N, C-alpha and C positions, 0 to 999 in steps of 0.2 A: 147156475142154469147153463146148459150146453147151448152153444151158438153155431151157426153154419161156418163152414171152413172159410168162406169168403163172404163175410157179412154185408159189405157195401154192394158187391155185385149181386148178391141174393136179394137185397132190398130193392135195387134198381129193377130187377126182374119182376118182383112182386108188385111194385108200383105200376109197371107197364102191363102186367098180364092178369091181375086180380082186382077184386073190389074190396080188398081188406083195408081197414082204417090205418092211418098213419101210426097210431099208437100200437096197434097189433103188430105191424111190420117192425116198428122200432124195438118192441119188446122181444120179438122172436129173433131178430138179428143182433140184439145187444148193442144198438147204437142209439143216438139221441133222436128224438122225434123231429127236431129241427133239420137234421140231416135228411130225413125222409121227405120232409116238406120241400127242401131244396131240390131233391131229385125230382119230385113231382112238378116243380116249377121250372125244370130244365136248367137249373143253375149249376148243377154238378152232374147231371145225367150223362153228359158227354165224356166224363172221366172214367166211367165204369161200363164194362161190358156185362150185360145181364147174365146171371148164372141161374139156371133152372134148378131149384132145390128138389123138385119132384124127381127129375131125372137123376139127380145126385143121390137120391135115397134119403134126403134129410127131412122131407115134408111130403105128406100124402095129399091127394086131391080131396079126400074126405075131410081132412083137417082144414083145408082151404075153404071148402063149402060150409063147414060149421062156422068158421070165422066170418065168412061173408054174410051168413044168416044172423049172426049175433055179434055186434060190435064189442061186447064185453067178454067174448070168448077168448081164452088165452091159447094160442097155438102150441101144440106139443111137437117137439122134435122127434122125428123117427130115428130109429137106430140105424145109422148109416153103415156102410161097409167098413170093416176094420182097416185102419191105416197100416200100410206096410212100412215097417220100421227097419232101418238098416242096422244090422247086427254084426256084419262082417266087412272086411276090407279096410283100407286105410282111413284114418280119421280126417275130418275136414280141417283144413288150415286156412286162415284168412289170407286173402290175396296179398296183403301187404307183407306177410311173413314167408310166402312161398319161396322168395328168392334166397332166403336164409337156410333153406333145407339142405343144400349141398354142403354148407359149412358144418352144420350139425351132424350130418352123416359122416363126413370126414373125421370129425372129432371122435365119434363113437367107434369107427373102424380103427382109429389109432390107439385109443385109450381102453377100449373094451372089445377086443376081437372075439371074445367068447360069446358075444351076443349074436344070435342068429339073424339072418336077413329078414326072416318073417317077423321077428320081434321088433327090428328097426322099422319095418314098414308100418306096424301098428303104432309104435311109439311116436314117430314123426309124421306119418301119413305120406309115404312115398312108395316107389315101386322097386321091385327086385332089379330091374334093368338099370335104374339110376344108381342103385347101390353098387352093382357090378361095374358100371362104367367108372365110378369114382374109385373103387378099389383097384381097378386095372389101369387107372389114369387115362382112360379113353373118353372121358366126359368132354363135351364140346367146350366147356368153360373151365377146364381143369386148372388153367394158369391163374385164374382169379379165385379159386376156392381156397379158403383159409379155415382150418379146423377151429371150431368154436363150440363152447358148451351149449347144447341145445336148450338147457334150462335158462341160461342167460339170454339166449335168443328168443325165449318165449314160446318155443315149439312144444314144450312139455313141462311137467312139474318135477320138482326134485323127488317127491315121493314116488311118482311113477318110474322115474329113471332108476332110483335105488331098488325098487321092487324088481325091475327087469334085470338089473345087474346082478342082484343077489340070486335070482332064479337061474340065470344063465351060469353063474359061477358054481352054484350047487349042482347043476346038471353036468357041468364040465369037470366037476371034482376039484374046483379051485377054492382054496381057503382065503377069503378076502381079508381075514384078520391077520394074515402073515405080515403084510406090509405094515399094518398098524403096529403089530407087536415089535417088528424090527425098529420102527421109529421110536416107539415107547422105550424099547430096550436101550437105544442110544441115549435117549434123554435120561433114562434112569442111571446109566453109568456116569454121565456127566454130572448128574446131581450128587451121586455118591462121592465122586472125586472132589466136588466143591465142598461137600460137608466134611470130607476127610481133611481137606486143606484148612478149613475153618477150625476143626478140632485141634489140628496140630498147632495152628497159630495161637489158639486159646491156651493150650498146654504150655507153649513156650512163654507166653506172657505171664501165666500163673507161676511158672518156675522162676522167671526173672523177678517177679514181685516177691516171691518167697526168699530168694537169695538176697534181695535188698533188705528184707526185714531181718534176716539172720546177721547180715553185716552190721546193721544198726544196733542189733542186740549185743554184739561182742565189743562194741566201742565203749570205752570207760564213760561212766556217767559223770557228768560235770556237776559236783556238789559244791556246797558253800565252803567246806573245809579245803577242798582242792583249790578252789578259787582263792581262798585266803593265803594258802601256802604259796601259790604262784605269785600272789601280789607281794607277800613278804620277801620272797626271793628277789 
């Protein structure tokens, strides 16, 4: 069931301005009846500034009158105005992590210059002026800025960073797989050389073993007659 945007403040207003029962107010606001009782007893009323649900479009006077006439009546929430949701602009970053933004920006500028300033703004939640200041080294705290991975700093996720990097690389006509292929090529060549060396060593050992067998094969076999002759001599 939908509840008011500010349930406790709304309950405080209803307690002070209507004759609704505590249970009706508690059910409408989605709070415990004991909390409403405490408000009525001035135990917590001073903590909340009353909020008029009628003015906010959450409850009509007709509903209040119906509720006051019948204690068993359940108040119905009016359809309030649509909440304006933010869809554009930089993302919100916790205060504790805002000091890390310059380090993350510096890392992106150094490692992924293909990413546009607008994409960095959305990824980290910063402004173009800040990005420009760091790029031009005119930032007020440039001496303390150290490039650090924004994922490690907790400013974004690895999935979001990879998506933006790939999108920027594709737009700029950069093949991200080139570096990986070069690294894999180097590893592949090293592996081939290692296998080749192992194969050569194995062949050498096999040849040595074969030569040893042949030498033992040409040696005269020591028989009983030979041994008898040598003994008689």
